N, C-alpha and C positions, 0 to 999 in steps of 0.2 A: 435478581433473574429475571427476564423479558416472562412480559404477562401472555397467554395464550391467546388466540383470537374465539368472539365465541360462535365463531360462527362452528369451530374446532368443538368447544365445549359440549354444542351443543350436537352437534355431527356422536361425539362421545357415548352422549348419554345414548342417545338411542340405542347402540353399540353395544352398552356393556349391561349384559343382564347381574340386575339384580337381586335371585336368589344366587346365582352362583359365587357373586362376591360374598355377601351375607356367610353362604353355608361354608364357604372357608377361615369363617370365626367362628359361627355359633351350628350347632345341630337343629335343622330344622326340621318341621312332621308337616305334611299337606292335608290338609284343612278346607277340602270341596278346590274354591280354585286359589287360596290363598293357604299361602307358609306362618304356621308359628311356633313360635321356644322361647328361652332361657334368653333374655335380657342382658348383654351385656354391658350394656351399662347402669344399672344398678344390681343388687346384689338380691334375687329371687328366689324360690320355689318351686312356683308357678307359670306355669307360662305366661307371659302377657304380651309377648313384642310377635307383632305381625305385622307380613309384609306384601304383601300384595302385585302381584308382575307385571297384571296388566296394570296398573297407573301408574309402578315403576316407583311406589312410595314402600318404608317402612313404616310404622310408628310402635309404638313401647305405653297399653295402658295405663302399665304403675309411675313410666316418672317423666313418661311425657314425652319424648326422645323422640321424631321422628324428622322423614324425607326423606332426597333421593338418594343414589348410589353412590352422590359426591359427597351429600352428608354421612353416609352411613363412614366415610371413608376418614374424611376430615372428625368425625368425633371420637370414631376410635382411634386413631391413629396420633391425632390432637395435631395438623396440619390446619392449614389454611386452602382455600378452595381448590387454587394454580396448584400444592402441590398438590394435591387430592383428584385431580385430571392428570399429574403425570404421573402417578402411581398406579391412576387405572389405563393411562395409555398405554404403561408399560408390560401390566398384566395383561391386554388384549392383545396384546403386536401391532399397538395400531403407532404412526411414528408424528411427531413429533411437528408440528410446523415451524421451518428456522425461521430464526431473528436475527437481524445486522445487530449492531449495536444502534445503542436507542432505543430498544427492543420497547418499552416499558410506556415513553412520550408515543406511539410508534401504536401500539397498541391504546394507547388513551385518546388517540383523534380515532382509532375507527373506532370505537362506542361512542364518541360523538357524533360521528359520521352515522352510521346507523340510527341514534336518534332520532337526529336532524331528519333522516328519510324516510323515517315510522313516521316524524309528526307531517311532512310531507303529504305523503301517500294521504293519514287520518282529513288536510283538506283538500286533496283534490277529489276525496271519497265526496264531501260534504256540500262542494262545487259543480261534483253530477250529480248528485240528488236535486240542487235546488232549481239544475238545472230541467231533469225530467220536469219539476214539477209547474216550471213557468210554462209563460206561452209559446214557449221554441222548441218544447217537448211535448207537445201534443200528438207529434204525428209518430215518436216512440211509444210513447204510453197508445195509445192505437195498436205498433206492433205485438206491446205484449200484451195489452189485451187479446187480442187474435190470436194471441200462440196459450192463453188459459191460463196467464197469470195475473194471482188476483194483484189489490194495490196490496192488499196482506203479507203476502209475499214478497213484493214489489219493497217494502218497510224492513222483513226479516233479514229479505241479501242484500240488501245497501243497495239496486242497481241503482242505476244514473244513465245519462246522456251526455254527450260529449260534443259542445255545439260544431258549429261550422268551421267557426271561429278558428284564425290563429295564431293567437296570442291569448285566447282569456283567460286560462288557465295558468299561466305563463304570470301577465299581467296579476294574478290572487296570489300569487307565490310570491311573489318579487315584494307587492305587495300587503303583506306579510312579513316580510321582509330574509329571507329563506333566500343563501346562497345561491350566488348564479352557476356554480361553479356544482352545489351539492344538487341541482334541477338536472343538468344533465346525464349526474352520478345515477338519482334518480330513475331515469329514462323517460319521464314524464314532459319531458322537452325531450329537445333532440337538435345540431345545429346544422342548418344548409350550410349548403357549397361557398355562397357568398357571407357568409357566418352569420346568419343571421339564427335566433333562436325561435324556434317555432312545436305549439303540440303535438307531441306523441297522436295522441287518440283523437280525433275529428270526426263530427255527422257518426257518430257507435255511439250502440246499444253499451253502456260499461257495466260489468261485473265485476265488484272488487274480491280479491284473491286473498284472504284470512289466511293465517295458521292455527293450528288446533290450539292462539289459545287466546283466537280471535285480535291480533292485531295484523294490519293490515300491509301486506308488504308487496299489491303487482296487482295491476288489470287487466281483465280479456275484454278487449273490443269488437260486439261482433257489428258486421256493417248492416247499413242499414238500406243502402240500395244493392238491387240482382248482380247490379254491373261494377260493384265495390270493391276492389281488391285489395289485399285478399281478404278471404270473407271472414275468419277471426284475425286480428293481429293482437298479441301478446305483450308483456312489458316484456323487455329484456333482460340479461342475466343481471344482477345488482348486488351491490355487499349485502341488501335483504332478502334478496327473492333470487331460486334458483329453482325451476321449473321443474325438476329431474327429484326435487326433495319437497315437494305440495303436494298433499290430498283436497281440493277442495271441500267445501263444506263441514269438517271435522268439528272447526269450532259452534257450528249449530247441531251435529248429531253425535257427539263422540261419549255422551250422557247414555243416548236410547242405544248406541253400541254395544257397550259396558254393557246394561241393563237387556239387552236381549240375550247379547253373548254370540250376535252374528254384522256383518257389512253385505248391504249390496253397492255393489259397485261398478260403475256406470260410465262415461266414455265422456258427455259435457254437460255444459254447466244446465243449459234447460232439463237434457236426462235427468240430472241432479232435482234441478228446480220441478216437477212436475209428479215424483217419486216423495221429493219432502211435503210438500203443498198439500199434497193429500194423503200424507202419511200411510203410507206404503209399507214401507219400509224403511228402518237403521238405515242411509245412502252416504256414498263418498265418489266422486267424479274424482280421474285421474287428468281430463282436461286437452287430449289429445297429446300426452305424449305415453310411451310406453313403460310398464312400471319397474323402475329402479328397482336397491336393492334398500336405497335410502325412504323408499315409499314400502315396500316394504317393514325396514323396522317401525318405523313411526305409527301404519295400519294395528303392528302387532303388539302396540301397547294399549292396544285398546279389545283387542278381540282376536279367538286365532280361528275363527268360520272365519270365508268373505262366497257369498256366492255373486260371480259376473255376470251384466248384463248387458253385452256389448252390442255394438251393430252389426246383423246379421251375414251382411258384406265381407267380401274374401277377406279385406282389410282388419273390419272388427275383427271378424274370428282369430283373423292371422294372431289380431293383438290378442285375441280371448287367450290362445294359446302358449303364447310366447309369457305374459303375465300370469299363465295357469302353474309355467314351469318352475315360476321363479318364486311364486306363492308356495307351492311344494316345497321346493328347495330351502325355504323359511322353517317348515313346520305348519302350513296351515292347510286346515281341512278345506277346500272347493268343490262348485259348486258353477257350473256352468247352465245358466234360461239360454234357450230357444227361440226366436220370435219371428212374427212371420218377412216373408222376406219385404225389406224396402220399410221397413217399420224401425224405430228404435226406442227404447223407453218411451221418451218425448210424444213422441207421433202416436204412443200405442195406447198411452191412457187417455189422451184426448181423444180420441178416438174407439175402443172400444169402452174406457174406464177402473178407476184403478183397481177394480175389486176380480178383472176379468187378469188384469196384470198379476195381482195376489197370486191367483190360480198359477200363471207361466211358472213363478217363483216356485212356488210349492211342487210345480212337474220339472226343478230345474236338476239338471241329474249330474253325479259325483262327475268328478274333471273325468278322472281312466275310462268310465263309463264314454260320458260325450267321446274323448278318443278311441277309445272303439268305433261308436257310431260311425265318426265321420273319418278311417279310414275302412268299415269297409265299404262306407260309398264312394271312395275313393277319392277324396279332400282331402289334401294335407294342409294348401296353403305355406311351402314350399317348408318345411319345416319335420322332410321325411325322418327323419331316427326320431322323434316325438310319435310317432305314428309307428315305425316300426317297429317300437320298444310296446306300444299298446298290439300289436297283433302278434309280437310273440306274447306276451302275459298271452292272451288270448289262448295263443298256442298251447298255451304251459298249460 
């Protein structure tokens, strides 16, 4: 039977509700934010089996069994991982990806390619970091200093600089024996019309984009010059990177989000940098994409409360409304921060300080109140239905 692709398994893990799955086999009692019951894997009279829905893991303190939702099915049904995935897909009505003949071999090639691409991105991140620290990175270092990003934060975020060279990164990767075909699939290099391979990112501040596990899967490149377009150039969709499935910064802040019970969701890399380095709040960023169901499922692993802090212009507030609707539909408790016109979290903190931003967070309004305020002011940002519903609620 063909192996299932890792991306499918990762997505299903986000969709499969661990508590719902376990309760089909074990009666659970809620205790705080967790659940407990009698362990199904050994005989006991006092419950020592715990389920943590936020982390997506179960653990028995009696027999030591533990793992994610797939491991639970593996142990209980005595099947392997691939069969556990298929059982869960069937339970949650998720269609399995189709594979032709030779599926096992194809899946193995997919896994090998993903591992190669991850290693290539690690090499690229080191190349960009070296370039930032070197003589050619002086201007990039100055721009980061001007933005108030400290050397410590630069190191924590792994920021770098892509030199003007057309093939510096390409040559580094080829020199480390990465196949040319893999480089093209990585999105780190592109093929020009004349057939020449060149670096995708040139003369840009570089921001590594990591999974919540810490693996680098893509980059965001910010223009160094005012007339350089586009202002932000991101990695393309690749076998390891999909913009609509990523939330920037979770690898650094997920522990704080779990501990404090909420996340501040901002729009951009440097909004994240300012909030993070000043220790204002547990923060994550969308980085230019409307919130997707995949992102909501990912965030739900760590918290059920979100404070949105988007730009105050029409585009930012429209994105806030769309994100609120998505989050509320996924069961989140949502508040919205309003900043002054022309500000974003990055500029607000730099101009007015972290404590002023904390005050804005404390003054954030619940989603419904935010909608009602905007509706009363006649501001709908193209979301008439949401505001009509809010006004109807007020009338009720």
